N, C-alpha and C positions, 0 to 999 in steps of 0.2 A: 922387419920388426918395427912397429909403430912407436911414436913418442910415448904413448900411454903405457905400452908394454915395458919400455926401458925404465919408466919411473916406478914400476912395481918392485917392492922389496923382495929379497929371496924368500922370506917367510910367506908373503902373499902368493908368490909364484908356486911355492910348495903346496899351499892350501888349494890353489886352482888345480894343480896336477892331481892332488888327492881326490877332489870332487869330480873331475872329468873322467878319471879312471873308475871311480865308484859309480857314477851316473853319467855315462857318455851321451845320453840323449836328453839330458835335462837343460843343456845350454847355459851352464854356469860361466860367468865372466866377472872381471873386476875392472872398475874404472877409477883412476886416480884424478884428483882435482885439488885446487888450492881454495881453502875456505876464505870467508870475508876477513878473518883475522890473520890471514897469511900463512895458515898452518896446512901442510900437505896431508890430505886425507884420502881414503880409499873406500869405495862402496861396492858391496857384493850384489850381483844381479843374477836372476834366474829367468831365462827366456826374456831378457831385456826388462824385467820387472825387478826393482830393488827389493831385497829382503827386508831392509830397514830404511826409513827415510833419512836417517842420519849417516854421516861418514865416520870412519874409524882410523886410528893411527896406523893400524896394521891388521892383517888377517893371519891367524896362526892355526896350526893343527895341534890339538891337545887332547889326548885320550880318544883319538879317532873322530873328534868333533871339531868343527871349524868355529873359532872364537873371534869376534870383532873386538880388538883392544881399544878401550876408550881412554884409559889413564895408564901412564908409565911412571915408575919411580925415577928419581934423578939419576940413579945409576943404571937404569934400564933393565934391572934384573927381575923385577916383578911388575906385572900388569894386571889391570882389572878390565873386564869387558862383558859382553853378552854372548850367549850361545846362539849362533846363526843357523848351523846345520847339524843335525843329529848324526849318530854313528852310522846309520844306514843311508845317509845322503839326502834325507828328506829335510825340508826347512823346518826349523824350530819356531812354531808360531804361538806357543803358549807360555814358555818360561822366559820372562824378562828380568829375572833376578840376576845381579852381577855375580861374576865368578872370578876368583883370583887365580892367576896363572904364573907359574915360575917360568920365565922366558928361556931358561936353560933347558927346559924339558920339551919345548915345542920343536916341531920338525922343520928341517930345511928341505930343499928339493930332493936330495938323496934319501934322507930319512923318511920323507913322505912316501916315496916309492917303495922303500922297504916295508913300511907299515902297511901299505896297500897289498904288498905281496903276502904278508902274513894273514891279512883278513880275507883275501880273495881265494876261496876254495876252488872256483871254476877256472881261475887263471894261474894256478900255482906253477905248472910246468913252464908257462911262457915267461915267468919272472924268476926262474931258477930256484923256487922254493921246494923243499922236499915234499913229495906226494903224501897224502894221508895214508894211514896204515891199512885201512879197509875202505877204499872209496866205493860209493854206491854206483852201480851201473846205470845206464840210461833207462833200462827196463825198470830198475828199482825206483828211479825218480818218477817214472810214469805211473807206477802202481801207487806210490805215495800221493801223487797228485790226484789220482782217481779216488783214493780213500778220503782225501781232503774234501773233494767236491761232494762225495756222498755224505760226509759228516756235515758239510755246510747245508745240504738239503735237509738232513735230519734235524738240524737246529731250527731251520725255517718251519718244518712240520711241527716240531716240539713247541715252538712259540705259538703257532696257531692253536695247538691243543690246550696250552696253558691259558690262552685268552678265551677259550670256550668255557665259560663259567656255568653253563646250564646244559642239561642233556639235549636240549633242542639244538644246540650248536653242533653236537656230534652228528645229528641227522643231516646237517647241512654240509658235512665234509664230502660226501659223494658228489653233491652239486658243485662244491668248490673244486673238486678234482676235475669234473667234466668241464667246468668253466675255464680252468687253467689249461686243460688239454685243448679246448676249442680255441683258446687265445695263444697257443704256442706259436712263437714267431717262426716263419718259414726259413729254411736254409738260404733261399734266394734273397731274403731281406737283409742278410748280413753283408755289408759292404766293407771289406777288410781295409782298403785304403782310407775310406771315410772315417772309420773307427780309429785307425792309427793316427790320423791327423788330429782327431779330438784328444787322443792321449798326449800327442806331442805338444799341443797348445795348453795342456793342463786343464781340460774341461772337467775332469774328475776331482780336481783339487778344491779345498774349501774356498768360500767366497772371498775371504780376506787375503788369499794368495792369487786372486785373479787380477789381470791388468785393469787399471782403473779408468784411464782416459780412452777416447776414441782412437788416438794415434797409437797408444800402446797396444790396444786390442788388434788393430790392423797389422802392426809389426809382428805381434805374437802369432797371428794367423799366417802371415807370410813365412815366418821362420819355421812354423810347424809344417807347412806345405813343402818347403824346400827339404827339410829333414826327412819327411816321409818319402819324397821322390828319390832322394839319395839312398835311403835305407832299403827301398824296394827295387832299386834299379837293376840288381842282379837276380831278382826273383824272390818269391816268398811262398810259404806253404800254409794252406788253411785246412784244418781238421775240425769236423763238427761231430760231437757225440750226443746222442739222445739219452735222457734220463727219465724213465717211467712215463714217457709221453707228455710230461708237463714242463720239462725244462731241457735246454740244450746248452752244452759247453762248446764254445768255439775257441780254438787255439790257432794263433797265427805265428809261425816261425819265420823270423827275419834273420838269415845268416849274416848279412852285412853288419847288422847292429849287434849280433851275438846274443840276441834275446828272443824269448817266446812270450807272447802276450795272450791274455785270457779274458773272455767275456762269457757271461751267463745270459741266456735268452729265456725270459719268462714273462708272461702277461703282456705279450705283444711289444716287448722292448728288449734291447741288448744292453747289459750293464757291465762296464769294465770292472774286473775284480783283481787284476794284478799282473805281474810279469816275473820271469825268472831268467837268469843268465844260462846260456847254452854251454855245455861242457865241450872242451876242445877234443879233437880226434885223438890227441896223444894221452888224454887222461884215462 
């Protein structure tokens, strides 16, 4: 255990435990330091990039969100701070309004683990939580995913139709179909490891969440490469499904990471669209 880890409060450790179980591949970490005024502060980082430039008195889990505490009352019972991470584990980049927290309600290491157990449907058996009454099978999940992709394609087509404000536009639809079909990315063009590295380093994230400096960018790329190599060290599975000859869905199952990642291929490019946790064999 490093000096930095020993300086972290139990609430901060609980917040890190919560985040790492919720998003094991996002590289969440906390760094404590002493401010110029001599006050001990802690900063939350994601893939070596601070979520906020400022430091906080503590990091706590409150209503499944991670809050950075800025102010504490003299009794320490009530704090005010900012929401750093949303319920799903994604950084909160829009809401900078302060929130009041009853410190008696925040989680410690044990309560954070229990909270994660209640929230994690895929890992319920592993953390001794009761199984759902009617869990969906893997086949049901695959069907739901297929319907979701078909719905996404239907929305894309609908948007094209709505934007076609003249009858002439409808005459161009067959040409658009043939153009999309002619520019359908080949299966060989999908490089699973390369795309996984892009996801690991957060290439799909908004610009304000990207590493700013040259050093941070290099460290972020290095961390993404190491994470990808470790996650794929015991193998991975790639499935590609064709849709109407104009789009392809590529699914990469990484058992070590316990996740499956998805890309859609259209117009000569592959676009990352999301991931899901894999169900354990005992579910």
